[in-house]
C-alpha positions as CSV (number, residue, x, y, z in Angstrom):
1,X,0.0,0.0,0.0
2,X,1.4,3.3,-1.0
3,X,1.6,6.4,1.1
4,X,-1.3,8.2,-0.8
5,X,-3.5,5.1,-0.5
6,X,-2.8,4.9,3.2
7,X,-3.8,8.7,3.6
8,X,-7.0,8.1,1.5
9,X,-8.0,5.1,3.7
10,X,-7.3,7.1,6.9
11,X,-9.6,9.9,5.7
12,X,-12.3,7.4,4.6
13,X,-12.0,5.6,8.0
14,X,-12.5,8.8,10.0
15,X,-15.5,9.8,8.0
16,X,-17.0,6.4,8.5
17,X,-16.4,6.4,12.1
18,X,-18.1,9.9,12.6
19,X,-21.0,9.1,15.0
20,X,-23.1,12.2,14.0
21,X,-22.2,12.5,10.4
22,X,-22.7,10.5,7.1
23,X,-21.2,11.0,3.7
24,X,-22.1,10.7,0.1
25,X,-19.5,9.5,-2.4
26,X,-19.1,13.1,-3.5
27,X,-18.5,14.3,0.0
28,X,-15.7,11.5,0.3
29,X,-14.2,12.6,-3.0
30,X,-13.9,16.1,-1.8
31,X,-12.5,15.0,1.6
32,X,-9.8,12.8,0.2
33,X,-8.9,15.2,-2.6
34,X,-8.3,17.9,0.0
35,X,-6.3,15.6,2.1
36,X,-4.0,14.4,-0.9
37,X,-3.7,17.9,-2.1
38,X,-2.2,19.1,1.3
39,X,0.1,16.0,1.3
40,X,1.5,16.8,-2.3
41,X,1.3,20.5,-1.9
42,X,-0.5,20.4,-5.4
43,X,-4.1,20.0,-6.6
44,X,-5.1,16.4,-6.7
45,X,-8.5,15.1,-7.4
46,X,-9.6,11.5,-6.6
47,X,-11.9,9.9,-9.0
48,X,-15.3,8.4,-8.1
49,X,-14.2,5.0,-9.1
50,X,-11.4,5.1,-6.7
51,X,-13.5,5.8,-3.9
52,X,-16.1,3.3,-4.8
53,X,-13.3,0.7,-5.2
54,X,-12.1,1.7,-1.8
55,X,-15.6,1.3,-0.2
56,X,-15.7,-2.3,-1.8
57,X,-12.3,-3.1,-0.4
58,X,-13.4,-1.9,3.0
59,X,-16.1,-4.3,3.0
60,X,-14.5,-7.4,1.3
61,X,-10.9,-7.1,2.6
62,X,-11.4,-5.5,6.1
63,X,-14.9,-6.6,6.9
64,X,-16.4,-3.1,7.3
65,X,-20.2,-3.1,7.7
66,X,-22.2,0.0,6.8
67,X,-25.6,1.4,7.8
68,X,-27.7,0.6,4.8
69,X,-30.6,2.9,6.0
70,X,-28.7,6.0,5.5
71,X,-29.9,7.9,2.4
72,X,-30.4,11.5,1.2
73,X,-33.3,11.1,-1.2
74,X,-32.1,8.4,-3.7
75,X,-28.5,9.3,-2.8
76,X,-26.5,6.5,-0.8
77,X,-24.8,7.8,2.3
78,X,-22.0,6.0,4.2
79,X,-21.1,5.4,7.8
80,X,-20.1,2.3,9.7
81,X,-22.9,0.2,11.5
82,X,-20.7,0.4,14.5
83,X,-18.8,3.7,14.7
84,X,-16.4,2.2,17.1
85,X,-15.1,0.0,14.3
86,X,-12.0,1.1,12.5
87,X,-9.9,-0.6,9.7
88,X,-6.6,1.0,10.8
89,X,-5.5,-1.7,13.3
90,X,-5.8,-4.1,10.4
91,X,-3.6,-1.9,8.1
92,X,-1.2,-1.0,10.8
93,X,-1.6,-3.7,13.4
94,X,1.3,-2.7,15.7
95,X,-0.2,0.7,16.6
96,X,-1.0,1.1,20.3
97,X,-4.4,2.9,21.2
98,X,-2.3,6.1,22.0
99,X,-0.7,5.9,18.6
100,X,-4.0,5.4,16.9
101,X,-5.4,8.4,18.6
102,X,-2.3,10.6,17.8
103,X,-2.7,9.5,14.1
104,X,-6.1,10.9,14.1
105,X,-5.1,14.1,15.4
106,X,-2.0,14.4,13.0
107,X,-4.8,14.1,10.1
108,X,-6.8,16.9,11.7
109,X,-3.6,18.9,11.6
110,X,-3.1,18.4,7.9
111,X,-5.1,21.4,7.1
112,X,-2.6,23.6,9.1
113,X,0.5,22.9,7.2
114,X,1.0,26.6,6.4
115,X,0.7,27.5,10.1
116,X,4.2,27.5,11.7
117,X,2.9,27.4,15.3
118,X,1.6,23.8,14.8
119,X,5.0,22.4,13.2
120,X,6.4,21.5,16.6
121,X,3.1,19.7,17.5
122,X,3.2,17.8,14.2
123,X,6.8,16.7,14.9
124,X,6.1,15.8,18.5
125,X,3.1,13.6,17.3
126,X,5.0,11.9,14.4
127,X,7.9,11.0,16.7
128,X,5.5,9.6,19.2
129,X,3.7,7.5,16.7
130,X,7.0,6.1,15.3
131,X,8.1,5.3,18.8
132,X,10.8,7.9,19.2
133,X,11.7,8.8,22.7
134,X,8.8,7.1,24.2
135,X,10.7,5.9,27.2
136,X,12.6,9.1,27.8
137,X,11.8,11.7,30.3
138,X,9.0,14.2,29.4
139,X,10.3,17.5,27.9
140,X,7.0,19.4,27.6
141,X,4.5,20.0,30.4
142,X,1.0,21.0,29.4
143,X,-1.6,22.6,31.8
144,X,-4.2,20.1,32.8
145,X,-7.1,19.7,34.9
146,X,-8.2,16.1,35.4
147,X,-11.3,17.1,37.2
148,X,-12.5,19.4,34.6
149,X,-16.2,18.7,34.0
150,X,-17.9,18.5,30.6
151,X,-14.9,17.1,28.6
152,X,-17.0,13.9,28.0
153,X,-19.1,16.0,25.5
154,X,-15.9,17.3,23.7
155,X,-15.9,14.7,20.9
156,X,-19.6,14.7,20.4
157,X,-19.7,18.4,20.0
158,X,-16.6,18.5,17.7
159,X,-18.1,15.9,15.5
160,X,-21.5,17.7,15.4
161,X,-19.7,20.9,14.2
162,X,-18.0,19.1,11.5
163,X,-21.1,17.1,10.4
164,X,-23.4,20.3,10.8
165,X,-25.6,18.4,13.1
166,X,-28.3,20.1,15.0
167,X,-28.3,19.3,18.7
168,X,-30.6,19.3,21.8
169,X,-28.4,20.7,24.5
170,X,-29.4,20.4,28.1
171,X,-27.6,23.3,30.0
172,X,-27.4,23.8,33.8
173,X,-26.8,27.5,34.7
174,X,-25.0,28.2,38.0
175,X,-28.4,29.4,39.4
176,X,-31.9,28.0,38.4
177,X,-33.0,24.9,36.7
178,X,-31.8,23.2,33.8
179,X,-32.6,24.5,30.2
180,X,-32.9,22.8,26.9
181,X,-31.5,24.6,23.7
182,X,-32.0,23.6,20.1
183,X,-28.3,24.3,19.0
184,X,-26.7,24.8,15.7
185,X,-22.9,24.4,16.9
186,X,-20.2,26.4,15.1
187,X,-17.2,26.4,17.2
188,X,-15.3,25.2,20.4
189,X,-13.1,27.7,22.1
190,X,-10.8,27.4,25.2
191,X,-10.1,30.2,27.5
192,X,-8.3,30.1,30.8
193,X,-8.2,26.2,30.9
194,X,-12.0,26.0,30.1
195,X,-13.8,25.0,27.1
196,X,-16.9,26.8,25.6
197,X,-19.4,25.8,22.8
198,X,-20.3,28.7,20.5
199,X,-23.7,28.0,18.7
200,X,-26.9,29.7,17.6
201,X,-29.7,28.6,19.8
202,X,-33.2,28.9,18.4
203,X,-35.2,31.7,19.8
204,X,-32.1,33.8,20.5
205,X,-30.8,36.5,18.3
206,X,-27.2,36.5,19.6
207,X,-24.8,33.7,19.6
208,X,-24.9,31.4,22.7
209,X,-21.6,30.7,24.5
210,X,-22.1,27.6,26.7
211,X,-19.1,26.4,28.9
212,X,-18.8,22.5,28.7
213,X,-18.7,22.1,32.3
214,X,-22.4,23.4,32.5
215,X,-23.7,21.1,29.7
216,X,-25.7,18.2,31.2
217,X,-26.4,16.3,28.0
218,X,-26.5,16.4,24.1
219,X,-28.7,14.5,21.6
220,X,-29.1,14.7,17.7
221,X,-31.9,16.2,16.1
222,X,-33.0,15.6,12.6
223,X,-33.5,19.3,11.8
224,X,-32.1,21.5,9.0
225,X,-28.7,23.1,10.2
226,X,-28.5,26.8,10.0
227,X,-25.4,28.1,8.7
228,X,-23.5,31.3,9.9
229,X,-21.7,33.9,8.1
230,X,-19.6,34.9,11.1
231,X,-15.9,34.2,10.9
232,X,-15.4,32.2,14.1
233,X,-11.7,32.7,13.7
234,X,-11.9,36.4,14.1
235,X,-15.1,36.7,16.1
236,X,-13.4,37.1,19.4
237,X,-10.7,39.5,18.1
238,X,-12.1,42.7,19.8
239,X,-12.4,41.1,23.4
240,X,-10.5,39.3,26.0
241,X,-11.9,35.9,26.7
242,X,-15.3,34.7,25.5
243,X,-17.8,37.1,26.9
244,X,-19.0,39.3,24.0
245,X,-21.9,41.8,24.1
246,X,-22.1,43.2,20.6
247,X,-24.2,46.1,22.0
248,X,-21.0,47.4,23.8
249,X,-18.7,49.4,21.6
250,X,-15.1,48.7,20.6
251,X,-13.2,51.4,22.4
252,X,-9.7,52.4,23.4
253,X,-8.8,51.4,26.9
254,X,-5.7,53.3,28.4
255,X,-4.0,51.4,31.5
256,X,-0.9,52.6,33.3
257,X,1.4,49.6,34.1
258,X,4.1,49.9,36.8
259,X,7.7,49.7,35.6
260,X,8.3,46.5,37.6
261,X,5.5,44.8,35.8
262,X,5.7,46.2,32.3
263,X,8.4,43.8,31.0
264,X,5.9,41.0,31.6
265,X,3.0,42.8,30.0
266,X,5.1,43.8,27.0
267,X,6.2,40.0,26.3
268,X,2.8,38.7,27.2
269,X,0.2,41.4,26.1
270,X,-3.2,41.7,27.5
271,X,-4.5,41.8,23.9
272,X,-3.1,41.7,20.5
273,X,-3.9,45.3,19.9
274,X,-1.7,46.5,22.8
275,X,0.4,49.3,22.1
276,X,2.7,51.8,24.3
277,X,2.0,55.4,24.4
278,X,5.5,56.5,24.8
279,X,4.4,60.2,25.3
280,X,2.6,59.2,28.5
281,X,5.5,57.2,30.1
282,X,6.5,58.8,33.3
283,X,8.2,57.8,36.7
284,X,5.1,55.9,37.8
285,X,4.8,53.7,34.9
286,X,4.1,52.9,31.2
287,X,0.7,53.6,29.7
288,X,-0.6,51.1,27.1
289,X,-3.6,51.1,24.9
290,X,-5.7,48.2,23.9
291,X,-8.9,48.4,21.6
292,X,-11.6,46.2,22.9
293,X,-15.1,45.8,24.2
294,X,-15.0,45.9,27.9
295,X,-16.1,42.8,29.6
296,X,-15.6,40.7,32.8
297,X,-12.6,39.0,31.4
298,X,-10.9,42.4,30.8
299,X,-11.8,43.4,34.4
300,X,-10.5,40.2,36.0
301,X,-7.2,40.8,34.1
302,X,-6.9,44.3,35.4
303,X,-7.7,43.2,39.0
304,X,-5.3,40.5,38.8
305,X,-2.4,43.0,38.3
306,X,-3.3,44.6,41.6
307,X,-1.5,47.8,42.2
308,X,0.7,47.3,39.2
309,X,-2.2,48.5,37.0
310,X,-4.2,51.7,36.9
311,X,-7.1,52.2,34.4
312,X,-7.0,55.7,33.0
313,X,-9.8,55.8,30.7
314,X,-12.7,55.4,29.6
315,X,-14.1,57.0,32.9
316,X,-16.8,54.7,33.3
317,X,-14.5,51.6,33.2
318,X,-12.1,53.3,35.8
319,X,-15.1,53.9,38.1
320,X,-16.2,50.4,37.8
321,X,-12.7,49.1,38.8
322,X,-12.5,51.7,41.6
323,X,-15.9,50.5,43.0
324,X,-14.7,46.9,43.1
325,X,-11.3,47.9,44.8
326,X,-13.3,49.8,47.5
327,X,-15.5,46.9,48.0
328,X,-12.6,44.6,48.4
329,X,-10.8,47.0,50.7
330,X,-13.9,47.3,53.0
331,X,-14.1,43.5,53.2
332,X,-10.5,43.2,54.3
333,X,-10.9,46.1,57.0
334,X,-14.0,44.4,58.4
335,X,-12.1,41.1,58.5
336,X,-9.1,42.6,60.2
337,X,-11.5,44.4,62.9
338,X,-13.2,41.0,63.3
339,X,-10.0,39.2,64.0
340,X,-8.9,41.8,66.3
341,X,-12.0,41.7,68.2
């Protein structure tokens, strides 16, 4: 089996294992052609005959069974009868479960070949799959919260986004009873070691942003999927975090950072729009400007800096921060009086 055939089989296997999606022959042609084009860095088109031959081989050689009830009108759709089945262990029998999972991740990264920040990850995964340095000491540490709730929904939600599958999502807010949403899922975003689902909920004009740890359950609905013209890659560019109220304006926020803290803020900006206003630098600190919508995540970032940060404008945001600092101060004073008493 040559490299391109193996890649084609991997793509087909991944499609057939999708628990919430099913694919026509034309869909499979497009998926395989895209993957092969990335591999060879040139346009490659897979023929319909090749895909149909592959499906036949999946059945006859590898024992794949397909759900014969899946159709779109007269058009045949393909998905394994048992989506936990995979032909990959038969093709590459020596792979461990970890290597199989990493191989799937590597396939997903194929679409990001031109993005340099993913190169280290591709290299690391390839080495791990090939057994390089598997017994050596760890050289990279990732932040991880093993008790993070809601991650059991992650794969289902990701597959629903890829398959454009409408979902019934039961959501439990911090206060109040559970609520059921008919969701058209678009995007998964991580912020502050927490994952969020961005979706259109029927009956709501604005996008819903649902933390996964508050999702109770998800279920497929056989409804027409509503597309969005919003570019999710840029939707959050004008905020810090995920809380976006489009009724609030994008505005300049001026913040004075102490000289001792500024080297940290300079190398790890609060926001990509951050610039230094050199004319306002003085003995007390450096003034930076960020252009954002004000939200609770920005507020938290300012308060986290403590006395090393002072909001200069806008006045309404400065007053809001000042009120919270005064409230904090009164609580600590009351605490001190109570302890002394």
